[in-house]
C-alpha positions as CSV (number, residue, x, y, z in Angstrom):
1,M,59.1,57.6,88.4
2,Q,62.4,59.1,87.3
3,N,63.2,62.5,88.7
4,P,63.1,65.1,85.9
5,N,65.8,67.2,87.7
6,E,68.3,64.4,87.6
7,D,71.4,65.0,85.4
8,T,71.1,62.1,83.0
9,E,71.5,61.7,79.3
10,W,67.8,60.5,79.0
11,N,66.5,63.6,80.8
12,D,68.8,65.8,78.6
13,A,67.2,64.2,75.5
14,L,63.7,64.8,76.9
15,R,64.5,68.4,77.7
16,A,65.8,68.9,74.2
17,K,62.5,67.8,72.8
18,G,60.5,69.8,75.2
19,I,58.9,66.8,76.8
20,I,60.1,67.8,80.3
21,P,60.9,71.3,81.6
22,A,64.5,72.6,81.8
23,R,66.4,71.5,84.8
24,E,66.1,73.9,87.7
25,K,69.5,75.6,88.3
26,E,71.1,75.4,91.7
27,I,71.5,78.7,93.3
28,T,75.2,79.6,93.9
29,E,76.7,81.1,97.0
30,E,77.4,84.3,95.1
31,Q,73.7,84.5,94.1
32,I,72.7,84.0,97.8
33,V,75.0,86.9,98.8
34,S,73.6,89.0,96.0
35,I,70.0,88.4,97.0
36,L,70.9,89.1,100.6
37,E,72.6,92.3,99.6
38,D,69.5,93.5,97.6
39,T,67.3,92.6,100.6
40,I,69.4,94.5,103.0
41,E,69.8,97.5,100.7
42,K,66.0,97.7,100.5
43,K,65.6,97.3,104.3
44,T,68.1,99.9,105.4
45,S,66.9,103.4,105.2
46,D,70.0,104.8,103.6
47,G,70.4,102.0,101.1
48,K,73.7,100.6,102.4
49,K,75.4,97.6,101.0
50,L,76.2,94.7,103.3
51,D,79.9,95.5,103.5
52,E,79.1,99.1,104.4
53,L,77.2,98.1,107.6
54,D,78.8,98.5,110.9
55,L,78.8,95.8,113.6
56,D,75.7,97.2,115.4
57,E,73.7,97.3,112.1
58,L,74.8,93.7,111.4
59,D,73.5,92.7,114.8
60,E,70.1,94.2,114.0
61,L,69.8,92.1,110.8
62,E,70.9,88.8,112.3
63,D,67.4,87.8,113.4
64,S,65.8,88.4,110.1
65,E,68.4,87.3,107.5
66,D,70.6,84.3,106.8
67,E,72.6,84.0,110.0
68,A,75.4,82.0,108.4
69,V,76.2,84.6,105.8
70,L,75.8,87.5,108.2
71,L,78.1,85.7,110.7
72,E,80.7,85.2,108.0
73,Y,80.6,88.9,107.1
74,R,80.6,89.9,110.8
75,N,83.7,87.8,111.5
76,K,85.4,89.2,108.4
77,R,84.6,92.7,109.5
78,L,86.0,92.0,113.0
79,A,89.2,90.6,111.5
80,E,89.5,93.7,109.3
81,I,89.0,96.0,112.3
82,K,91.4,94.1,114.4
83,A,94.1,94.2,111.7
84,L,93.5,97.9,111.1
85,T,93.7,98.6,114.9
86,E,97.0,96.7,115.2
87,R,98.4,98.6,112.3
88,S,97.1,102.0,113.5
89,K,99.8,102.4,116.1
90,Y,101.6,105.5,114.8
91,G,99.8,108.8,114.2
92,F,102.8,111.0,115.1
93,V,106.2,112.0,113.7
94,G,109.1,110.2,115.4
95,E,112.7,111.5,115.6
96,I,115.5,109.0,115.0
97,S,119.3,108.9,114.8
98,A,121.7,106.7,112.9
99,Q,121.6,104.1,115.6
100,D,117.8,103.8,115.2
101,Y,117.8,103.5,111.5
102,V,117.9,99.7,111.1
103,N,115.2,99.0,113.7
104,E,112.9,101.9,112.9
105,V,113.2,101.8,109.1
106,N,114.7,98.5,107.8
107,K,112.9,96.4,110.4
108,A,109.7,98.4,110.5
109,G,107.7,95.2,110.0
110,E,105.4,93.5,107.5
111,S,103.0,95.8,105.5
112,V,104.5,98.9,107.1
113,W,105.2,102.0,105.1
114,V,107.8,104.4,106.4
115,V,108.2,108.1,105.4
116,L,111.6,109.4,106.6
117,H,112.4,113.1,106.2
118,L,116.1,114.2,106.4
119,Y,116.2,117.8,107.4
120,K,118.4,120.5,108.9
121,Q,117.5,123.4,111.2
122,G,117.5,126.8,109.4
123,I,116.2,125.5,106.1
124,P,112.7,126.9,105.7
125,L,111.5,124.2,103.3
126,C,112.6,121.5,105.8
127,A,110.6,123.2,108.5
128,L,107.6,123.4,106.2
129,I,107.7,119.7,105.4
130,N,108.1,118.8,109.1
131,E,104.9,120.8,109.7
132,H,103.1,119.1,106.8
133,M,104.1,115.7,108.2
134,R,103.0,116.7,111.7
135,R,99.5,117.4,110.3
136,L,99.4,114.3,108.1
137,A,100.6,111.7,110.6
138,P,97.4,111.6,112.7
139,R,95.3,111.1,109.5
140,Y,97.4,108.1,108.4
141,P,98.2,106.2,111.7
142,T,99.2,103.0,109.8
143,V,102.2,104.9,108.3
144,K,105.3,105.4,110.3
145,F,106.4,109.1,109.8
146,L,109.9,109.8,110.9
147,K,112.4,112.7,110.7
148,S,116.1,112.9,111.4
149,I,118.7,115.7,111.2
150,S,120.5,114.8,108.0
151,T,124.1,114.6,109.2
152,T,123.0,112.9,112.4
153,C,121.4,110.2,110.4
154,I,123.9,110.0,107.5
155,P,127.3,111.6,108.2
156,N,128.4,114.2,105.7
157,Y,125.0,114.2,103.9
158,P,125.1,117.3,101.6
159,D,122.9,120.2,102.4
160,K,122.2,120.7,98.7
161,N,120.1,117.5,98.8
162,L,117.8,118.8,101.5
163,P,115.0,118.4,102.1
164,T,115.1,114.6,101.4
165,V,112.2,112.2,101.9
166,F,112.8,108.4,101.7
167,V,109.8,106.1,101.4
168,Y,110.2,102.5,102.5
169,F,107.8,99.5,102.4
170,E,108.6,96.5,104.5
171,G,112.2,97.7,104.9
172,E,112.8,98.2,101.2
173,L,113.4,101.7,99.7
174,K,110.6,102.4,97.2
175,R,111.1,106.1,96.4
176,Q,113.2,109.1,97.3
177,I,112.4,112.7,96.8
178,V,115.6,114.8,96.9
179,G,116.1,118.5,96.9
180,S,114.0,121.7,96.7
181,L,113.2,121.3,93.0
182,E,111.5,117.9,93.5
183,F,109.5,119.5,96.3
184,R,108.5,122.4,94.0
185,G,110.3,125.1,95.9
186,P,109.6,126.9,99.1
187,N,105.8,127.3,98.6
188,L,104.9,123.6,98.8
189,T,101.4,123.3,100.1
190,Q,100.1,120.5,102.4
191,E,97.9,119.3,99.6
192,E,100.8,119.1,97.2
193,F,102.9,117.2,99.7
194,E,100.1,114.8,100.3
195,Y,99.7,114.3,96.6
196,L,103.5,113.6,96.2
197,L,103.3,111.0,99.0
198,G,100.2,109.5,97.5
199,K,102.1,108.9,94.2
200,T,104.7,106.9,96.1
201,G,102.1,104.5,97.5
202,A,102.8,105.3,101.1
203,I,99.4,106.8,101.8
204,E,95.9,106.3,100.4
205,T,95.0,109.9,99.7
206,E,91.9,111.1,98.0
207,I,94.0,113.7,96.1
208,K,94.4,112.0,92.8
209,E,95.0,115.0,90.6
210,D,97.9,117.4,91.0
211,P,96.6,120.3,93.1
212,R,99.2,122.7,91.8
213,P,97.7,125.1,89.2
214,K,98.9,124.4,85.7
215,I,101.6,126.8,84.3
216,K,99.2,128.2,81.8
217,D,96.5,128.9,84.4
218,K,99.1,130.5,86.7
219,L,100.4,132.7,83.9
220,M,96.9,133.9,83.0
221,S,96.2,134.5,86.7
222,D,99.4,136.5,87.1
223,L,98.7,138.5,83.9
224,A,95.2,139.4,85.1
225,S,96.5,140.5,88.4
226,T,99.1,142.9,86.9
227,N,96.6,144.6,84.5
228,D,93.9,147.1,85.4
229,W,90.9,146.2,83.2
230,S,88.7,148.9,84.7
231,L,87.7,151.9,82.6
């Protein structure tokens, strides 16, 4: 007897006339993963997706789920953790001179972002940015944060251009922020600085909208503060 699930012209004709049922569809790998995701989401108390589970949680599910799929996810997660660990080797602000520039910046390595601050002692905004960088560096350990006295790094670099931040990726200059105006003056907050760096692509910040109050809102706030509305 001919198999009704075989992919033949005769069977296609019979299916078209309703004599035999439609051919059963083969389940795809994506469907298997989707089914597994739904099963795991139901089994975990907090409704986690498969790619949100940590290694211990994956271990707990190996006995009851498709071991091949779980093993693939586990190996993928291990590779991601290893890659992240290898890249998370900074977490501090380094100081460089002109002699260090090529090795520390231009040859920083594959997939490495470098944020270099040119500063000078006695300029308050430079000191403020150094402090912001000191606080941000541990939060973004895959990014190489560097600072250098401007004229030590680049001879005769004009003070009017300070502070200056150069952003590099894989040794190539991607963005430069030059002078007090681009840094919004002496009252630059850490959130604003993080937002500016996020716009360059150097860091993956959750600050997607400009934290600085809009001019209209600021004017209204200033106006309210200078008027006594009490009777």
